[in-house]
KETIDO-597912 format. One line per 4 residues: number of its first residue (from 1); their letters; for each residue x, y, z of N, C-alpha, C. Coordinates in steps of 0.02 Angstrom, whole numbers, padded with zeros to 5 digits. Layout:
<pts>
NUM> a> X,Y,Z,X,Y,Z,X,Y,Z | ...
</pts>
This chain:
<pts>
1> mtqa> 01676,02125,-00818,01742,02154,-00812,01790,02097,-00793 | 01846,02095,-00826,01895,02043,-00810,01941,02067,-00755 | 01964,02021,-00715,02011,02037,-00661,02079,02051,-00692 | 02108,02109,-00678,02174,02127,-00704,02227,02094,-00660
5> tlte> 02284,02081,-00689,02340,02057,-00651,02397,02106,-00659 | 02444,02104,-00612,02498,02151,-00611,02537,02151,-00676 | 02546,02094,-00707,02584,02091,-00769,02550,02127,-00827 | 02488,02145,-00818,02451,02178,-00872,02459,02254,-00872
9> arlv> 02495,02283,-00825,02506,02355,-00825,02555,02371,-00881 | 02538,02422,-00920,02581,02441,-00976,02605,02512,-00964 | 02671,02520,-00962,02701,02586,-00957,02688,02622,-01023 | 02657,02681,-01019,02642,02719,-01079,02706,02749,-01106
13> pdne> 02722,02736,-01170,02783,02763,-01198,02778,02839,-01210 | 02835,02871,-01214,02837,02944,-01221,02794,02970,-01278 | 02793,02935,-01334,02755,02960,-01392,02679,02955,-01383 | 02656,02924,-01328,02583,02920,-01314,02562,02961,-01253
17> rlaf> 02609,02994,-01221,02595,03030,-01160,02545,03087,-01168 | 02549,03124,-01223,02504,03181,-01233,02431,03160,-01236 | 02418,03101,-01260,02349,03077,-01267,02323,03043,-01203 | 02367,03029,-01156,02348,02990,-01097,02296,03024,-01053
21> lpkh> 02308,03085,-01033,02262,03119,-00987,02193,03130,-01018 | 02188,03156,-01080,02121,03163,-01108,02086,03096,-01118 | 02124,03044,-01133,02094,02978,-01143,02063,02952,-01078 | 02096,02962,-01023,02073,02931,-00961,02031,02976,-00917
25> fgpr> 02043,03040,-00916,02002,03086,-00877,01949,03120,-00919 | 01958,03119,-00985,01916,03157,-01030,01944,03227,-01037 | 01931,03258,-01094,01961,03324,-01106,01940,03377,-01055 | 01880,03371,-01029,01855,03421,-00981,01889,03416,-00913
29> lmlr> 01907,03356,-00892,01934,03345,-00825,02008,03327,-00824 | 02042,03328,-00882,02111,03304,-00883,02158,03346,-00840 | 02152,03411,-00841,02197,03452,-00799,02178,03446,-00726 | 02114,03445,-00712,02092,03437,-00643,02116,03370,-00614
33> geis> 02110,03317,-00654,02132,03251,-00632,02207,03249,-00619 | 02246,03277,-00665,02318,03276,-00657,02340,03316,-00596 | 02314,03376,-00588,02333,03418,-00531,02310,03386,-00466 | 02252,03354,-00467,02227,03322,-00406,02272,03264,-00384
37> iygw> 02298,03226,-00431,02343,03171,-00412,02405,03199,-00377 | 02434,03251,-00406,02493,03281,-00374,02475,03308,-00305 | 02417,03339,-00299,02395,03367,-00235,02383,03313,-00183 | 02351,03257,-00203,02340,03203,-00156,02406,03174,-00131
41> ldrl> 02454,03165,-00177,02517,03137,-00154,02554,03186,-00108 | 02548,03249,-00122,02578,03300,-00079,02548,03296,-00008 | 02483,03284,-00003,02450,03277,00062,02469,03212,00097 | 02475,03158,00059,02487,03092,00088,02559,03080,00108
45> akdy> 02607,03109,00070,02678,03093,00080,02718,03157,00089 | 02739,03169,00150,02778,03230,00164,02846,03230,00130 | 02871,03170,00111,02936,03167,00078,02930,03174,00002 | 02870,03182,-00024,02860,03193,-00096,02878,03266,-00113
49> rggy> 02919,03274,-00164,02942,03341,-00184,02931,03354,-00258 | 02883,03320,-00288,02869,03330,-00359,02914,03287,-00402 | 02911,03298,-00467,02952,03261,-00514,02913,03230,-00570 | 02947,03191,-00609,02918,03157,-00668,02874,03099,-00645
53> whyy> 02820,03087,-00682,02775,03032,-00666,02771,02984,-00724 | 02765,02920,-00708,02750,02869,-00758,02675,02863,-00765 | 02653,02849,-00826,02583,02835,-00840,02577,02760,-00857 | 02528,02728,-00826,02517,02657,-00839,02445,02645,-00860
57> eipn> 02437,02599,-00907,02370,02577,-00926,02361,02505,-00904 | 02302,02490,-00880,02282,02423,-00859,02218,02408,-00897 | 02196,02346,-00898,02133,02332,-00931,02076,02374,-00902 | 02044,02412,-00943,01987,02455,-00924,02006,02513,-00878
61> gfym> 02070,02530,-00872,02087,02585,-00827,02159,02608,-00834 | 02182,02642,-00782,02248,02674,-00783,02269,02692,-00713 | 02332,02712,-00706,02356,02747,-00646,02420,02784,-00663 | 02438,02829,-00619,02499,02868,-00626,02542,02854,-00564
65> apad> 02608,02854,-00573,02653,02841,-00516,02715,02885,-00523 | 02738,02913,-00467,02798,02955,-00470,02859,02914,-00489 | 02898,02940,-00536,02955,02902,-00563,03019,02913,-00525 | 03025,02967,-00489,03089,02987,-00459,03099,02961,-00388
69> yetl> 03059,02913,-00367,03062,02887,-00298,03060,02811,-00300 | 03097,02779,-00255,03090,02707,-00247,03032,02693,-00200 | 03031,02728,-00144,02978,02721,-00094,02956,02790,-00070 | 02898,02792,-00041,02873,02853,-00008,02836,02831,00055
73> hivw> 02837,02874,00104,02803,02860,00167,02735,02895,00166 | 02683,02856,00172,02613,02880,00170,02587,02885,00242 | 02560,02942,00258,02525,02951,00322,02457,02981,00307 | 02404,02945,00325,02337,02969,00316,02297,02951,00378
77> pmnw> 02290,02999,00424,02257,02986,00488,02184,02963,00481 | 02150,02984,00427,02080,02965,00418,02072,02889,00413 | 02124,02855,00391,02122,02782,00384,02171,02747,00431 | 02201,02784,00476,02250,02758,00523,02310,02728,00485
81> cdrt> 02325,02758,00427,02378,02731,00385,02444,02767,00398 | 02496,02730,00409,02563,02757,00419,02611,02703,00394 | 02626,02705,00328,02664,02652,00296,02712,02680,00244 | 02766,02644,00234,02811,02657,00178,02796,02606,00124
85> msad> 02788,02629,00063,02774,02584,00008,02809,02607,-00055 | 02810,02564,-00105,02843,02581,-00168,02807,02639,-00202 | 02844,02674,-00245,02814,02729,-00282,02756,02704,-00326 | 02761,02643,-00351,02708,02614,-00391,02644,02608,-00349
89> avgi> 02650,02579,-00289,02592,02571,-00245,02564,02639,-00224 | 02607,02686,-00210,02586,02754,-00191,02547,02786,-00249 | 02570,02776,-00309,02535,02803,-00368,02466,02774,-00374 | 02458,02709,-00361,02392,02678,-00363,02347,02710,-00310
93> vatl> 02374,02721,-00250,02335,02752,-00197,02312,02822,-00217 | 02358,02863,-00241,02340,02931,-00260,02289,02932,-00317 | 02298,02888,-00366,02250,02885,-00421,02182,02862,-00398 | 02179,02814,-00353,02114,02793,-00326,02079,02849,-00289
97> yvlc> 02116,02887,-00248,02086,02944,-00213,02057,02995,-00262 | 02094,03009,-00315,02070,03058,-00364,02009,03033,-00402 | 02011,02970,-00423,01953,02944,-00459,01891,02944,-00415 | 01898,02927,-00351,01842,02928,-00305,01815,03000,-00297
101> elcs> 01861,03046,-00288,01842,03117,-00281,01805,03143,-00343 | 01832,03129,-00401,01801,03152,-00463,01733,03119,-00475 | 01727,03055,-00458,01663,03021,-00465,01610,03052,-00421 | 01628,03071,-00361,01579,03101,-00316,01559,03171,-00338
105> qyrs> 01603,03205,-00372,01588,03273,-00395,01553,03275,-00463 | 01568,03228,-00507,01544,03232,-00576,01499,03174,-00597 | 01490,03125,-00554,01445,03068,-00569,01459,03038,-00638 | 01521,03020,-00648,01543,02992,-00713,01546,02916,-00711
109> ddla> 01506,02883,-00752,01509,02810,-00756,01577,02787,-00781 | 01606,02823,-00828,01672,02805,-00855,01725,02806,-00800 | 01727,02860,-00761,01776,02864,-00706,01762,02812,-00652 | 01699,02798,-00639,01681,02746,-00590,01706,02678,-00613
113> ekyh> 01699,02663,-00677,01723,02599,-00703,01800,02596,-00697 | 01833,02652,-00710,01906,02653,-00704,01928,02646,-00632 | 01890,02675,-00586,01904,02667,-00514,01901,02592,-00495 | 01847,02559,-00515,01838,02489,-00498,01890,02444,-00532
117> alrd> 01909,02460,-00593,01961,02422,-00628,02027,02429,-00591 | 02043,02489,-00568,02106,02499,-00532,02104,02466,-00463 | 02048,02469,-00431,02041,02435,-00366,02049,02359,-00374 | 02020,02331,-00427,02029,02260,-00440,02103,02245,-00454
121> fare> 02135,02288,-00492,02206,02280,-00508,02247,02282,-00443 | 02230,02327,-00398,02267,02335,-00335,02264,02272,-00293 | 02210,02234,-00298,02204,02172,-00260,02258,02121,-00278 | 02284,02126,-00339,02336,02080,-00363,02406,02107,-00353
125> haea> 02412,02168,-00331,02477,02200,-00323,02515,02169,-00265 | 02581,02166,-00270,02622,02139,-00216,02613,02176,-00150 | 02593,02240,-00154,02582,02280,-00094,02508,02294,-00082 | 02467,02246,-00100,02394,02254,-00093,02374,02274,-00022
129> naif> 02404,02242,00029,02387,02258,00098,02400,02332,00114 | 02457,02358,00093,02474,02428,00105,02427,02474,00067 | 02412,02457,00005,02367,02499,-00036,02298,02503,-00002 | 02272,02446,00018,02205,02446,00048,02206,02477,00118
133> aaid> 02261,02474,00153,02266,02509,00217,02261,02584,00206 | 02286,02608,00151,02286,02680,00137,02218,02704,00110 | 02181,02661,00077,02118,02684,00046,02055,02664,00084 | 02058,02613,00126,01998,02590,00160,01996,02613,00232
</pts>
């Protein structure tokens, strides 16, 4: 697996959005994955009120990030996390939580590979410290 860099994230254009969820979660888990990401962000950020999301592809993986926010405040007592971070970083956090959750429930090698690809990508993110404070 190659190490992804931040410049390799590709915003999915509107004409490819319908294929994004089945491509990355699989047709069986696409709705569960999408709803879980929204649910995780709702739990993590009390200032999150829904809205449009961007879809991003990275080498060997993906993530989703809320488009209608510049920053969100994440509080997760299980990791002693209490930080404000960009919507992009928050999206990476929520996507990682969902991929981890789905992997533990469905034992999917494909989702596990996407989890590790996103985690590698997060190491190169400008807010890597905040992301890892939220997930570790």
